[in-house]
C-alpha positions in Angstrom: -15.1 35.7 -31.8 -13.2 32.7 -30.4 -16.4 30.6 -30.4 -17.1 31.5 -34.1 -13.6 30.5 -35.1 -13.8 27.3 -33.1 -17.1 26.3 -34.7 -15.6 27.0 -38.1 -12.7 24.6 -37.5 -15.1 22.0 -36.1 -17.4 22.1 -39.1 -14.4 21.7 -41.4 -13.3 18.6 -39.6 -16.6 17.1 -38.4 -15.7 13.8 -40.0 -13.0 13.3 -37.4 -15.5 12.4 -34.7 -16.7 8.8 -34.8 -19.6 7.5 -32.8 -18.0 4.1 -32.3 -15.1 5.6 -30.3 -14.7 7.4 -27.1 -12.0 9.7 -25.8 -9.7 9.0 -22.9 -8.6 12.2 -21.3 -5.8 12.0 -18.7 -3.7 14.2 -16.5 -0.3 12.8 -15.3 1.2 14.1 -12.1 4.0 13.1 -9.8 3.4 12.1 -6.1 4.3 15.7 -5.3 1.5 16.9 -7.5 3.7 18.3 -10.3 2.6 18.0 -13.9 4.8 15.6 -15.8 5.7 16.8 -19.2 6.5 14.4 -22.1 5.4 11.2 -20.3 5.0 8.3 -22.6 1.5 6.9 -22.9 0.9 3.5 -24.7 -2.6 2.2 -25.2 -3.8 -1.2 -26.5 -7.3 -2.2 -27.6 -8.2 -5.2 -29.8 -4.5 -5.8 -30.5 -4.1 -2.4 -31.9 -1.6 0.0 -30.4 -1.8 3.8 -29.9 0.9 6.2 -28.7 0.9 9.7 -27.4 2.8 11.9 -24.8 1.6 14.3 -22.1 1.7 18.0 -23.1 3.2 21.0 -21.2 0.6 20.8 -18.4 0.7 17.0 -18.1 -2.5 16.3 -20.1 -3.1 13.8 -22.9 -6.0 12.9 -25.2 -6.5 9.7 -27.2 -9.6 8.4 -29.1 -10.1 4.7 -28.6 -12.6 2.0 -29.7 -15.1 1.0 -27.2 -14.2 -2.1 -25.1 -11.3 -3.2 -23.0 -8.2 -0.9 -23.0 -4.8 -1.3 -21.4 -2.9 1.9 -20.7 0.8 2.0 -19.8 2.3 5.3 -18.6 6.1 5.7 -18.2 8.4 8.6 -17.4 12.2 8.6 -16.7 12.8 8.5 -12.9 9.3 7.1 -12.1 7.8 3.7 -11.8 5.8 2.5 -14.8 2.1 2.3 -14.3 -0.4 0.1 -16.1 -4.2 0.7 -16.0 -6.8 -1.7 -17.4 -10.4 -0.5 -17.9 -13.5 -1.0 -20.0 -14.3 2.0 -22.1 -18.0 2.6 -22.7 -18.0 6.4 -22.9 -15.7 9.3 -22.7 -13.4 8.8 -19.7 -11.3 11.2 -17.6 -8.3 9.8 -15.7 -6.1 11.4 -13.0 -2.8 9.4 -12.9 -0.1 9.7 -10.2 3.3 8.2 -10.9 5.5 7.2 -8.0 9.2 8.0 -8.0 11.7 5.2 -8.6 13.3 4.6 -5.2 16.6 2.6 -4.8 18.2 1.3 -1.6 22.0 1.8 -1.2 24.1 1.1 1.9 21.1 1.3 4.2 20.4 4.9 3.0 17.4 5.6 0.9 18.4 7.5 -2.1 15.6 9.1 -4.1 16.4 8.6 -7.8 14.3 11.4 -9.2 16.5 11.9 -12.2 14.3 13.1 -15.1 15.1 13.7 -18.7 17.1 17.0 -19.0 15.5 17.9 -22.3 12.1 16.7 -23.6 10.9 17.1 -27.2 7.3 18.3 -27.5 5.1 18.5 -30.5 6.5 20.4 -33.5 10.1 20.3 -32.3 9.5 22.4 -29.2 11.8 21.7 -26.3 11.2 21.5 -22.5 14.1 21.9 -20.2 14.4 20.4 -16.7 16.9 22.9 -15.1 17.7 20.7 -12.1 19.1 18.0 -14.4 21.4 20.5 -16.2 23.4 21.7 -13.2 26.5 19.9 -14.6 26.6 22.1 -17.7 29.5 24.5 -17.2 28.8 28.2 -16.5 30.7 31.1 -15.1 28.8 31.4 -11.8 28.3 27.7 -11.3 24.5 28.0 -11.9 22.6 27.1 -15.0 22.5 29.9 -17.6 19.2 29.7 -19.6 20.3 31.9 -22.5 23.6 30.0 -23.0 21.7 26.8 -22.6 19.3 27.7 -25.5 22.4 28.6 -27.6 23.4 24.9 -27.3 20.3 23.7 -29.2 19.6 23.5 -33.0 18.5 26.6 -34.8 20.0 29.0 -32.2 23.1 30.9 -33.2 25.9 31.1 -30.7 26.2 34.9 -30.2 29.9 34.7 -29.2 31.6 36.6 -26.4 30.3 40.0 -25.1 26.8 39.3 -26.2 23.8 37.9 -24.3 21.2 38.0 -27.1 19.4 35.1 -28.8 19.6 34.7 -32.6 17.1 32.1 -33.8 16.7 30.8 -37.3 18.2 33.9 -39.0 16.2 36.5 -37.0 17.4 39.5 -35.2 17.7 39.6 -31.3 14.5 41.6 -30.9 12.6 38.9 -32.8 12.5 36.7 -29.7 10.0 36.8 -26.9 11.0 35.9 -23.3 8.0 35.5 -21.1 8.3 35.2 -17.3 5.1 33.5 -16.3 3.5 35.0 -19.3 4.8 38.5 -18.8 7.2 39.9 -21.5 10.8 40.8 -20.3 12.4 43.4 -22.6 15.8 43.6 -21.0 17.7 40.4 -22.0 21.1 40.3 -20.4 23.6 41.5 -17.8 26.8 43.3 -19.0 28.4 41.7 -22.0 26.4 38.5 -21.5 28.9 37.0 -19.1 26.6 36.3 -16.2 23.3 34.3 -16.2 20.4 36.7 -16.4 17.8 34.5 -14.6 18.1 32.9 -11.2 17.4 29.2 -12.0 16.8 28.3 -8.4 13.5 30.2 -8.7 12.5 28.8 -12.1 11.1 25.3 -12.3 11.3 24.8 -16.1 11.8 26.3 -19.5 9.8 25.7 -22.7 11.4 26.9 -26.0 9.5 27.2 -29.3 11.7 28.3 -32.2 8.6 29.1 -34.4 6.2 30.5 -31.8 3.6 28.0 -33.2 1.0 28.5 -30.5 -1.6 31.1 -31.4 -1.6 32.2 -27.8 1.7 33.9 -28.3 2.4 36.7 -30.8 4.3 39.9 -31.3 7.6 38.4 -32.3 8.9 37.0 -35.6 11.1 34.2 -34.2 11.0 32.2 -30.9 9.1 32.2 -27.7 10.8 31.2 -24.4 8.5 30.5 -21.4 10.1 30.7 -18.0 7.9 28.8 -15.5 8.3 29.6 -11.8 7.4 27.2 -9.0 3.7 26.7 -8.9 3.5 24.2 -6.0 2.4 25.3 -2.6 5.4 24.6 -0.3 4.8 22.3 2.6 7.8 23.2 4.7 10.5 25.8 5.1 13.5 25.5 2.8 16.7 27.5 1.9 18.9 27.0 -1.1 21.6 29.1 -2.7 25.0 29.5 -4.3 28.0 31.3 -3.0 30.8 32.1 -5.5 33.7 34.4 -6.1 31.8 36.7 -8.4 28.2 36.6 -7.0 25.9 34.9 -4.6 22.2 34.0 -4.6 19.7 32.8 -2.0 16.2 31.3 -2.3 13.8 31.0 0.6 10.7 28.8 0.5 8.1 29.3 3.2 4.6 27.9 3.7 2.0 30.5 4.9 -0.8 28.5 6.5 -2.0 25.3 5.0 -2.9 26.5 1.5 -0.5 29.3 0.8 3.3 29.7 0.3 6.0 32.0 -0.7 9.2 31.7 -2.8 11.7 34.6 -2.5 15.0 34.7 -4.4 17.8 37.3 -4.5 21.2 37.6 -6.2 24.0 40.1 -5.8 27.5 40.6 -7.3 30.7 41.8 -5.7 32.9 42.0 -8.8 34.2 45.6 -9.0 37.8 44.4 -8.6 37.4 41.5 -10.9 35.6 42.7 -14.1 38.0 45.6 -14.8 41.1 43.4 -15.2 39.1 41.1 -17.5 38.2 44.0 -19.7 41.8 45.2 -19.8 43.1 41.7 -20.7 42.0 41.9 -24.3 43.8 45.1 -25.1 47.3 46.6 -24.7 45.7 50.0 -23.8 45.1 50.6 -20.1 43.3 53.9 -20.4 40.4 52.8 -18.2 41.6 54.0 -14.8 38.6 53.3 -12.7 35.7 51.0 -13.4 32.8 49.8 -11.3 30.1 47.3 -12.2 27.5 45.4 -10.3 24.1 43.9 -10.7 21.4 42.6 -8.4 18.1 40.9 -9.1 15.2 39.4 -7.2 12.2 37.1 -7.7 9.0 36.6 -5.7 6.2 34.0 -6.2 3.2 33.9 -3.9 0.9 30.9 -4.3 -2.5 30.4 -2.6 -5.0 27.6 -3.1 -7.9 30.0 -2.6 -10.4 27.2 -2.9 -10.6 23.7 -4.3 -10.9 25.0 -7.8 -9.1 28.3 -7.7 -5.3 28.8 -7.5 -3.9 32.4 -7.1 -0.3 33.2 -7.9 1.6 36.5 -7.9 5.0 36.6 -9.7 7.5 39.4 -9.7 10.9 39.9 -11.2 13.3 42.9 -10.7 16.9 43.4 -11.9 19.2 46.3 -12.0 22.7 46.9 -13.5 25.1 49.8 -13.0 28.4 50.5 -14.9 30.6 53.4 -14.1 33.9 54.4 -15.8 36.1 57.3 -15.0 39.1 58.1 -17.1 41.1 61.1 -15.8 43.4 61.1 -18.8 40.5 61.9 -21.1 38.5 63.8 -18.4 35.8 61.3 -19.1 33.1 60.2 -16.7 30.5 57.6 -17.9 27.6 56.1 -16.1 25.3 53.4 -17.7 22.3 52.0 -15.9 19.6 49.5 -17.0 16.8 47.7 -15.1 13.7 45.5 -15.5 10.6 45.1 -13.4 7.7 42.7 -14.0 4.7 41.8 -11.8 1.8 39.5 -12.7 -1.1 38.2 -10.6 -2.8 35.1 -12.1 -6.0 33.3 -11.1 -6.4 29.7 -12.5 -9.9 28.3 -12.2 -10.8 24.7 -12.8 -14.5 24.6 -13.7 -14.6 20.9 -14.5 -12.2 18.1 -15.6 -12.5 19.3 -19.1 -12.8 23.1 -18.6 -10.4 25.6 -17.0 -9.7 29.2 -17.3 -6.9 31.6 -16.3 -6.9 35.3 -16.0 -3.8 37.5 -15.5 -2.9 41.2 -15.5 0.7 42.3 -15.7 3.1 45.2 -15.7 6.5 45.2 -17.4 9.1 47.9 -17.7 12.6 48.1 -19.1 14.7 51.3 -19.0 18.3 52.3 -19.7 20.3 55.5 -19.3 23.7 56.5 -20.6 25.3 59.6 -19.0 28.6 60.9 -20.3 30.6 63.9 -19.3 33.9 65.0 -20.9 35.5 68.3 -20.2 32.6 70.9 -20.7 30.3 68.6 -22.7 27.6 66.6 -21.1 25.6 63.9 -23.0 22.7 61.9 -21.7 20.5 59.5 -23.7 17.8 57.3 -22.1 14.9 55.1 -23.2 12.2 52.9 -21.7 9.3 50.6 -22.6 6.3 49.9 -20.4 3.5 47.4 -20.8 0.2 47.2 -19.0 -1.6 44.0 -20.1 -4.3 41.4 -19.6 -4.3 37.8 -20.6 -7.3 35.4 -20.7 -7.0 31.7 -21.6 -10.1 29.4 -21.7 -9.5 25.7 -22.1 -12.4 23.4 -23.0 -13.5 20.6 -25.3 -16.0 20.4 -28.0 -16.9 16.8 -29.1 -13.7 15.7 -27.2 -11.4 17.9 -29.2 -9.3 20.1 -26.9 -9.7 23.8 -27.6 -7.8 26.8 -26.2 -9.2 30.3 -26.7 -8.5 33.6 -25.2 -8.4 37.4 -25.3 -5.4 39.6 -24.8 -4.9 43.3 -24.5 -1.8 45.4 -23.9 -1.0 49.1 -23.7 2.5 50.1 -24.8 4.2 53.2 -23.5 7.6 53.9 -25.1 10.2 56.5 -25.1 12.7 55.3 -27.8 15.3 58.0 -27.1 15.4 61.0 -24.8 18.5 62.9 -25.7 20.1 65.8 -23.8 23.3 67.5 -24.9 24.7 70.4 -22.9 26.9 73.1 -24.3 25.9 72.3 -27.8 23.5 74.8 -29.4 20.2 73.5 -30.6 21.3 69.9 -30.1 18.1 68.7 -28.5 15.6 67.0 -30.7 12.0 67.4 -29.6 11.0 64.6 -32.0 13.4 62.1 -30.3 12.3 63.2 -26.9 8.6 62.4 -27.3 6.9 59.2 -26.1 4.9 56.8 -28.2 1.6 55.2 -27.0 0.1 52.2 -28.7 -2.7 49.7 -28.0 -2.8 46.1 -29.1 -5.7 43.6 -28.8 -5.8 40.0 -29.9 -8.2 37.0 -29.9 -6.9 33.5 -30.5 -8.1 29.9 -30.8 -6.2 26.7 -31.1 -7.9 23.3 -31.6 -6.1 19.9 -31.4 -8.1 17.4 -33.5 -7.0 13.8 -34.2 -7.8 12.9 -37.8 -6.6 9.3 -37.4 -5.0 7.2 -34.7 -1.6 8.4 -36.1 -2.3 11.9 -37.5 -3.1 14.8 -35.2 -2.9 18.6 -35.6 -2.7 21.9 -33.8 -4.7 24.4 -35.8 -4.7 28.0 -34.6 -5.7 31.5 -35.7 -4.6 34.7 -34.0 -6.4 38.0 -34.9 -4.5 41.2 -33.9 -5.7 44.8 -33.9 -3.0 47.4 -33.3 -3.3 51.2 -33.2 -0.9 54.0 -32.4 -2.1 57.6 -32.8 -4.8 58.5 -35.2 -3.1 57.4 -38.4 -1.5 54.0 -37.7 -3.8 51.1 -37.2 -3.6 47.5 -38.4 -5.8 44.4 -38.4 -3.9 41.2 -39.1 -4.8 37.5 -39.3 -2.0 35.1 -38.2 -2.7 31.4 -39.0 -0.7 28.7 -37.2 -0.8 25.1 -38.6 1.1 22.1 -37.1 0.6 18.5 -38.3 2.0 15.6 -36.3 2.2 12.0 -37.7 3.2 9.2 -35.4 4.4 6.4 -37.6 4.9 4.1 -34.6 6.4 4.3 -31.1 9.9 5.1 -32.5 9.2 7.5 -35.4 7.2 10.7 -35.7 7.1 13.5 -38.3 5.8 17.0 -38.3 5.2 20.0 -40.6 4.2 23.5 -39.7 3.4 27.0 -41.1 3.3 30.2 -39.1 2.7 33.8 -39.9 3.8 36.4 -37.4 3.5 40.2 -37.1 5.8 42.3 -34.8 4.7 45.8 -33.7 7.5 46.6 -31.3 11.0 46.4 -32.7 14.4 46.4 -31.0 16.9 48.8 -32.5 20.5 47.6 -31.8 23.2 50.2 -31.6 26.2 48.2 -30.5 27.8 44.9 -31.6 28.7 44.0 -28.0 26.5 43.5 -25.0 26.3 47.1 -23.9 22.6 47.9 -23.3 22.2 51.1 -25.3 19.7 49.5 -27.6 16.1 50.8 -27.6 12.6 49.7 -28.5 10.4 51.5 -31.0 6.7 51.0 -31.9 5.0 50.9 -35.3 4.0 54.5 -35.6 4.6 57.6 -37.8 4.6 55.4 -40.9 6.9 52.6 -39.5 5.2 49.4 -40.6 5.0 46.2 -38.5 7.6 43.5 -39.3 6.2 40.4 -41.0 7.4 36.7 -41.1 6.2 33.6 -42.8 7.9 30.4 -41.8 7.7 26.8 -43.0 9.3 23.9 -41.2 9.4 20.1 -41.3 11.1 17.6 -39.1 11.2 14.1 -37.6 11.9 12.6 -34.2 13.4 9.1 -33.8 13.7 7.0 -30.6 16.7 4.9 -31.7 16.8 3.0 -28.4 15.9 3.5 -24.7 19.0 5.7 -24.4 19.2 7.6 -27.7 16.9 9.9 -29.5 17.5 12.0 -32.6 15.7 14.9 -34.4 16.2 16.2 -37.9 14.5 19.3 -39.3 14.6 22.1 -41.8 13.1 25.6 -42.1 12.5 28.4 -44.5 11.6 31.9 -43.2 10.9 35.1 -45.3 10.8 38.5 -43.5 9.5 41.9 -44.6 9.7 45.4 -43.2 12.9 44.7 -41.3 14.5 47.7 -39.6 18.1 48.9 -39.6 19.4 51.9 -37.7 22.9 53.0 -39.1 23.7 55.8 -36.7 25.2 54.1 -33.6 23.9 55.1 -30.2 22.1 58.2 -31.5 22.0 60.8 -34.2 21.8 64.0 -32.1 23.4 66.6 -34.3 20.3 67.4 -36.3 16.5 67.5 -36.0 15.2 64.3 -37.5 12.6 61.6 -37.2 12.9 57.9 -36.7 11.0 57.3 -39.9 13.7 59.1 -41.8 16.6 57.5 -39.9 15.4 53.9 -40.0 16.0 51.8 -43.1 13.4 49.3 -44.1 14.2 46.1 -46.0 13.5 42.4 -46.3 15.3 39.1 -45.6 15.2 35.4 -45.6 16.7 32.5 -43.7 16.8 28.8 -44.3 18.7 25.8 -42.9 18.9 22.3 -41.5 19.0 21.3 -37.8 20.2 18.0 -36.2 20.2 16.9 -32.6 21.3 13.6 -31.1 20.5 13.1 -27.4 21.5 10.4 -24.8 19.1 10.6 -21.8 19.9 7.6 -19.6 22.9 6.1 -17.9 26.0 7.6 -16.2 26.9 9.6 -19.3 24.2 11.9 -20.8 24.2 14.8 -23.1 23.6 15.9 -26.7 25.1 17.0 -30.0 23.5 19.9 -31.9 24.4 21.0 -35.4 22.8 23.8 -37.5 23.6 24.5 -41.2 21.9 27.8 -42.1 21.9 30.9 -44.3 20.5 34.3 -43.5 20.5 37.4 -45.8 19.1 40.9 -46.0 18.2 43.3 -48.7 17.9 47.1 -48.0 17.7 49.5 -50.9 20.0 52.0 -49.2 22.7 49.5 -48.4 25.1 47.6 -50.7 23.7 49.3 -53.7 20.4 47.5 -53.2 22.0 44.1 -53.6 21.3 41.2 -51.2 24.0 40.7 -48.6 24.7 38.3 -45.7 23.2 39.2 -42.4 25.6 40.0 -39.5 24.9 36.8 -37.7 24.8 34.6 -40.8 26.9 31.9 -39.3 27.1 29.0 -41.7 28.0 26.3 -39.2 27.0 25.9 -35.6 28.1 22.9 -33.6 27.6 22.2 -29.9 28.5 19.1 -27.9 27.3 18.8 -24.3 28.4 15.9 -22.1 27.6 15.2 -18.4 29.1 12.2 -16.5 28.1 10.9 -13.1 31.2 9.1 -11.7 29.5 8.2 -8.4 27.4 9.7 -5.7 30.1 12.3 -4.9 31.5 13.4 -8.3 30.0 14.5 -11.6 31.6 16.3 -14.6 30.4 18.4 -17.4 31.9 19.6 -20.7 30.7 21.8 -23.6 32.4 22.2 -26.9 31.3 25.0 -29.3 32.2 25.7 -32.8 30.7 28.5 -34.9 31.5 30.2 -38.1 32.5 33.8 -37.6 29.8 36.6 -37.9 29.9 39.1 -40.7 31.2 42.7 -40.7 32.1 45.3 -43.3 35.7 46.0 -44.1 37.3 48.4 -46.6 38.9 46.8 -49.6 41.1 49.6 -50.7 42.5 52.9 -49.4 43.7 56.1 -51.1 44.4 59.7 -50.2 42.8 62.9 -51.2 44.5 66.1 -49.9 46.5 63.9 -47.5 43.2 62.5 -46.0 42.7 58.7 -46.2 39.6 57.6 -48.1 38.1 54.1 -47.8 36.5 52.0 -50.5 34.1 49.1 -49.8 33.3 46.3 -52.2 30.1 45.3 -50.3 28.2 45.3 -47.1 29.2 42.6 -44.6 31.9 41.6 -47.0 34.2 40.2 -44.3 34.0 37.4 -41.7 35.4 37.1 -38.2 37.5 34.1 -37.3 35.6 30.9 -36.4 34.4 30.8 -32.8 35.8 27.9 -30.7 35.3 27.4 -27.0 35.6 24.5 -24.5 34.1 24.8 -21.0 34.6 22.3 -18.2 32.9 21.8 -14.8 33.3 19.5 -11.8 30.8 19.1 -9.0 31.8 17.5 -5.7 28.9 16.6 -3.4 29.4 16.6 0.4 25.7 15.7 0.8 23.0 14.9 -1.7 19.5 13.8 -0.9 16.1 14.9 -2.2 15.8 17.7 0.4 19.4 18.5 1.3 22.4 19.3 -0.8 25.9 20.6 -0.3 28.3 20.7 -3.3 31.4 22.5 -4.6 31.4 23.6 -8.2 34.7 24.2 -10.2 34.1 25.6 -13.7 36.5 26.8 -16.4 35.1 29.0 -19.2 37.2 28.8 -22.4 39.5 26.2 -20.9 42.1 26.3 -23.7 42.4 30.1 -23.6 41.4 30.6 -27.2 41.2 34.2 -28.4 37.8 34.8 -29.8 37.7 38.5 -31.0 34.5 40.5 -30.6 35.4 43.2 -33.2 38.3 44.3 -35.5 40.0 47.6 -35.6 42.0 48.9 -38.6 45.1 51.0 -38.0 46.0 53.0 -41.1 49.4 54.7 -41.5 51.2 56.3 -44.4 54.3 54.5 -45.6 57.6 56.1 -45.5 57.6 56.7 -49.3 54.3 58.6 -48.8 53.0 56.8 -51.9 51.2 54.0 -50.1 49.5 53.1 -46.8 50.0 50.3 -44.3 46.8 48.8 -42.9 47.1 46.7 -39.8 44.2 44.6 -38.6 43.9 44.3 -34.8 41.4 41.8 -33.3 40.0 42.9 -30.0 39.5 40.1 -27.5 37.3 40.8 -24.4 38.2 37.9 -22.2 40.0 34.5 -22.4 40.0 31.8 -19.8 37.6 32.4 -16.8 37.8 30.0 -13.9 35.3 30.1 -11.1 34.5 28.3 -7.8 31.2 28.2 -6.0 29.4 26.4 -3.2 25.8 25.2 -3.8 23.6 24.3 -0.8 20.1 23.3 0.0 18.4 22.5 3.3 
């Protein structure tokens, strides 16, 4: 199937290939054998100039006329390299860039500063986490989710929420892949703490449109978390010790061709989180609360042979929250956890051909257990994946092609409900599990139509089945066109169709993990999205770059669950409980970045609209989606004063999210009755937050580091409410009511101190 699709594309574009030209295929690495992403490649032949950049694995391809060619390769933090050669046929190059080394006060300082953010084709972003350590966070370590929220097209979720909202989509519309394995749990409690240990993750790639045919199953974005893939040559230890949590990463070689990375993180915050939760309310009913989380990462790498690299990646996390309230005779326990493991074998068959095969297991589960007086309530859910990924990279007539086969078995239990001392409260339907199978083949080709125009053309074919009645065959085209006007200006346009077979049902507006996943079964149709986007990138100068883009997305078969955590008082089915509707989102995105000098950072602004239409809601009229935030502005600044001090600041502004508020009240038989003018008819106050960080380095070299981090979250102590409570009382004249609006704030200013080390 992939070959057939590939040959079809090639026949359509056979005029692309010219006999008077040859292809130069290159791979760019650092002296430490790490692939360099986004390296600038300038080529000259017969006084004609050609420009390209290296992709996410350090490769580039450029068709050139036969004859003398001069190639200049440059990357921030590395010495520029110039290669002259005579091209008489297709040529494969392996290029090593040396780091830019400076001498200061008789001490050799390795200036390996790279660009913190690199723009890839189609507006995709690549993050170098090492260069973003100055961005303020609560624990003093880089927070990947909050980092993504500082970029165009991503809504700031506010306090008490660790989800991503991308281009008008819901939180379950985003895929987070840890070395290619889906992670279903997305955050620690209330989104305060970073979910991923960035000492273990080498880089992050973020695609707001999921434009690569290799990825599917979500309507919005794909985030790739890339662990270390370099075989360590020596023992190393690095970590972070703070007042809320600590983490440690151990790097160890195992023989000459193998190595191990192990990371762990643990909190000790039982006496700290409870006061924070009380600070936003005058009510101190919570008498005893305990919360903690821990997580671990493991990566084993072995160069099995010259052409075979084996890696095994694993990730585990666990959270536990317990609340006891003696006044209410209430005991509550909430637990949630993730586990993923994935062995991968990458085989290099030739300079033009490689293949990777991976199997994986992923599980996410949560359980809420409540006891009050004589009533016990327990609700739990899980989702498990067993999958296989195959990717085959090759070339046909010097056109790069990526094809593959994927299979995954889904095992889900959306909700298992158990209520004691309530007659006939159990629902056999809600307690059952769902099994589904999904298979896909994909192909992406990257032809160059002219010296300036190139494309990524992909097709993904999905077959999904659950039970004997639900099966779907879907074709998902992906088209991305890139036009390089010159070295400074480039433009792109794309179209993507996505189907989503597993859906996240959100039951809480704050970051309490009682949400659950459900598969397309029993008549629940897959969600569908069509997205169009256009944009441009401009290199204003050596230091400044800008990007400007726009998007339009239509969505069908969206799901809404209006019953809170669970509807356990009657026998029902999810098909009857879930509401199905449609939506659309559109907007403009702007980003200005400064990448060089002592002061670096970026400005991000998004102007967007997102609406929904459900027949059962708002009398069938279209209404604003909950996270329809009209304006989102983020400013990030990082300043290196000298070798000892650096500073970071983030400034966020976002329009308030939507919620539904009664517009009038009246009484019937002394009981208050509410009237609503519309769904999501009210808006929370604008979200404003300023974060600061300071790093003082006792020692900083390429291999050793010792630094103190001081961070302040919400520096100016601004109250950003997470929800609104209405208090209704009858007036003294008993002919009217008094309605008071109380805004609930979770936390205000959060200072933190931590020590970061590496040796």
